[in-house]
Structure formats: structure tokens, C-alpha cells
C-alpha positions in Angstrom: -141.7 -113.8 -139.4 -140.3 -116.4 -137.3 -136.6 -116.2 -136.6 -135.5 -118.1 -138.8 -137.5 -116.8 -142.0 -136.3 -113.4 -140.9 -132.8 -114.4 -140.9 -133.2 -114.9 -144.3 -135.2 -112.0 -145.2 -133.0 -111.3 -148.6 -134.6 -110.6 -151.8 -135.0 -113.8 -153.6 -133.2 -113.0 -157.2 -135.2 -115.6 -159.3 -138.7 -115.3 -157.6 -140.5 -118.0 -156.3 -140.9 -121.2 -158.3 -143.6 -123.8 -157.0 -143.9 -127.6 -157.8 -146.6 -130.4 -156.4 -149.9 -129.2 -155.2 -152.0 -128.5 -152.2 -150.2 -130.8 -149.4 -147.9 -131.3 -152.0 -146.8 -127.9 -152.5 -143.3 -127.0 -152.3 -141.9 -123.7 -153.0 -138.1 -122.9 -154.2 -136.1 -119.4 -154.1 -133.2 -118.8 -155.3 -130.3 -116.9 -153.1 -127.4 -117.8 -155.2 -126.5 -114.4 -155.8 -127.0 -113.0 -152.7 -123.6 -111.9 -150.6 -121.9 -114.4 -148.9 -118.6 -114.7 -146.9 -116.4 -117.0 -145.4 -113.3 -117.3 -143.6 -111.8 -119.9 -141.3 -108.4 -120.3 -139.1 -107.7 -119.9 -135.4 -108.5 -116.2 -135.2 -111.5 -116.3 -137.4 -113.8 -116.5 -134.4 -112.2 -113.2 -132.6 -112.1 -111.6 -135.7 -115.4 -111.7 -136.7 -116.6 -111.4 -133.0 -114.7 -107.8 -133.6 -117.1 -106.8 -135.9 -120.0 -107.6 -133.8 -121.1 -110.5 -134.9 -122.9 -113.2 -132.6 -120.4 -116.7 -132.8 -122.9 -119.8 -132.4 -121.3 -121.6 -130.0 -120.5 -124.9 -131.2 -119.4 -126.6 -134.6 -123.1 -127.1 -137.1 -125.2 -124.7 -135.8 -126.7 -120.9 -137.0 -127.4 -117.9 -135.5 -129.7 -115.2 -137.3 -127.7 -111.3 -137.6 -129.2 -108.4 -136.5 -131.6 -106.8 -139.2 -131.3 -110.0 -142.0 -128.8 -113.0 -143.0 -126.9 -115.5 -140.5 -123.7 -116.7 -139.6 -123.2 -120.7 -139.5 -120.7 -122.8 -138.3 -119.1 -125.5 -140.3 -116.6 -126.3 -138.0 -114.5 -125.3 -135.4 -113.1 -122.6 -137.0 -114.4 -122.1 -140.5 -117.9 -119.8 -140.4 -120.0 -118.6 -143.5 -121.4 -115.2 -143.3 -125.0 -115.4 -146.0 -127.4 -112.4 -146.3 -126.4 -109.5 -144.5 -124.6 -106.5 -147.5 -123.7 -104.1 -144.9 -122.1 -106.8 -142.8 -120.1 -108.8 -145.2 -119.1 -105.4 -147.1 -117.9 -104.5 -143.3 -115.3 -108.1 -143.5 -114.7 -107.6 -146.9 -113.3 -104.4 -146.8 -110.5 -105.2 -143.7 -108.1 -107.9 -144.5 -108.3 -111.0 -142.1 -105.4 -111.4 -139.5 -102.7 -113.4 -139.5 -104.0 -117.1 -139.2 -107.3 -115.9 -140.7 -108.1 -117.3 -144.2 -111.0 -115.9 -146.8 -113.2 -118.7 -148.2 -114.7 -118.0 -151.7 -118.1 -119.3 -151.4 -120.0 -119.4 -154.5 -122.7 -122.1 -153.9 -126.2 -122.2 -155.6 -128.3 -121.7 -152.5 -132.1 -122.4 -152.4 -134.9 -121.7 -150.4 -137.5 -124.5 -150.2 -140.8 -124.4 -147.9 -144.2 -125.1 -148.4 -146.7 -128.1 -146.6 -144.8 -130.9 -148.9 -141.4 -129.7 -147.5 -141.1 -132.6 -145.3 -142.0 -135.8 -147.5 -139.8 -133.7 -150.3 -137.0 -133.9 -147.5 -137.6 -137.8 -146.6 -137.8 -138.4 -150.8 -134.2 -136.8 -151.3 -132.7 -137.2 -147.9 -131.1 -139.7 -145.6 -131.4 -137.5 -142.7 -135.1 -137.6 -140.5 -135.5 -134.2 -140.1 -138.5 -134.5 -137.6 -135.7 -135.9 -135.1 -133.8 -132.5 -134.6 -133.8 -130.3 -132.5 -134.5 -126.7 -134.3 -133.9 -124.6 -131.1 -130.4 -126.1 -130.8 -130.0 -124.4 -134.7 -128.6 -127.2 -135.8 -126.5 -126.9 -139.6 -126.7 -130.1 -141.1 -123.8 -131.5 -144.0 -125.7 -134.4 -146.0 -126.7 -135.1 -149.2 -129.7 -134.3 -151.4 -131.2 -135.8 -154.6 -127.1 -137.2 -155.4 -125.7 -133.3 -154.6 -124.3 -132.8 -151.4 -125.4 -129.8 -149.2 -124.8 -127.7 -146.4 -128.8 -127.3 -145.0 -130.0 -125.5 -142.4 -133.7 -126.3 -141.5 -136.2 -124.3 -139.8 -139.9 -124.8 -138.8 -141.4 -123.4 -141.7 -138.5 -124.3 -144.0 -135.1 -124.7 -145.4 -132.3 -123.2 -146.7 -129.7 -124.8 -148.5 -126.0 -124.4 -150.7 -124.7 -126.9 -152.7 -121.9 -126.7 -155.4 -122.6 -123.7 -158.3 -122.3 -126.1 -160.8 -124.8 -128.8 -159.1 -127.7 -126.0 -158.7 -129.8 -126.7 -161.7 -129.5 -129.9 -161.9 -130.6 -130.0 -158.2 -133.2 -127.6 -158.5 -134.5 -129.7 -161.3 -134.6 -132.5 -159.7 -136.3 -131.5 -156.6 -138.7 -129.4 -158.3 -139.6 -133.1 -160.7 -139.7 -135.0 -157.3 -142.2 -132.5 -155.8 -143.9 -132.5 -158.7 -144.4 -136.7 -158.2 -146.4 -135.8 -154.6 
């Protein structure tokens, strides 16, 4: 298991859905019900570091959390913690200090993997993921099949979040495109 997949080692709640065959196969795992916590504000980074969380050095970067999950820096002062129930429980149990606001995260969350993923991304997204330096742990904000997504690409797959009301439609569109590949 690599650092990317280990950081996302949460139990899939909806199982694995596959589309396509052979080299065009793509697997989709629904992580929409995994715990998430968001906060933003001038004191957010220091507050999160007070809980022992690693801090991405720049906006649009992410880091794995110990054991499982990740922390993404979505802007200079906005953060998403995903997939580590113990850490999120600690964050939720303590009110944030002045200058830090809690951001509600109820997105649809999907993990995509498989040999057909590169082609699926080329067909549904305008970002050239092959040109990204994955060692920099990028967080990409883009549109995929017409839906705005936040995406973390990895060597063997990607994790994405989108508005929860678009999740089912996005999954359906991606499965249809994967099946056509």
C-alpha cells in the first residue's frame, strides 16, 4: 500500500463499483459518509497544529495523517481533515478559538482507481494530471463531467469531493464514460 492509498484507508461504505473492462476498467468507491472536518481563518493553521496535525506548507497541497486520513490546505487559511474519526472527534470536542470558523463538509466523496483512470480523466476533466508532480501532493480544483470538484491525484488513483447534490449524477456520468472506454 502506498502513502496515497494508506492515507485514505477508510472503510468504503457503498462498496466498489466497477465500470469498463480490462485496460479501460475503473473502480469507484463511495466515501461520502466518512468523517470530515473543515475550518478556516487566520488562526486555523496554528489551532490544527496544536492537535499535532501536520501542516501542508502551501495552499492546494495535502499531507497524510498518522494511521489514516489526510489534511488538505484548500487556501491560505482553509483546511479539510478527512477520514480519521479519532482526530476529527478531538477537533469537534473543542470549540475553535476566535478567528477560526468551522466549515461544514457534506460533500459527496469518491475514490477512483484502475487502469482506465487516466483515460477517464482525459475524457471528463480539463487538467493534464500526467504533468503534475505528485511528490508535491497537489490538491486540484477543477470541473469533471461538468461538476466542480476538489481532487487529490495519486500514483494509483484519485480522491475527489463535490457538492453532495451532484454526487450521484457525477458517479453516473463517470460510470457511463468508463463503460464506453
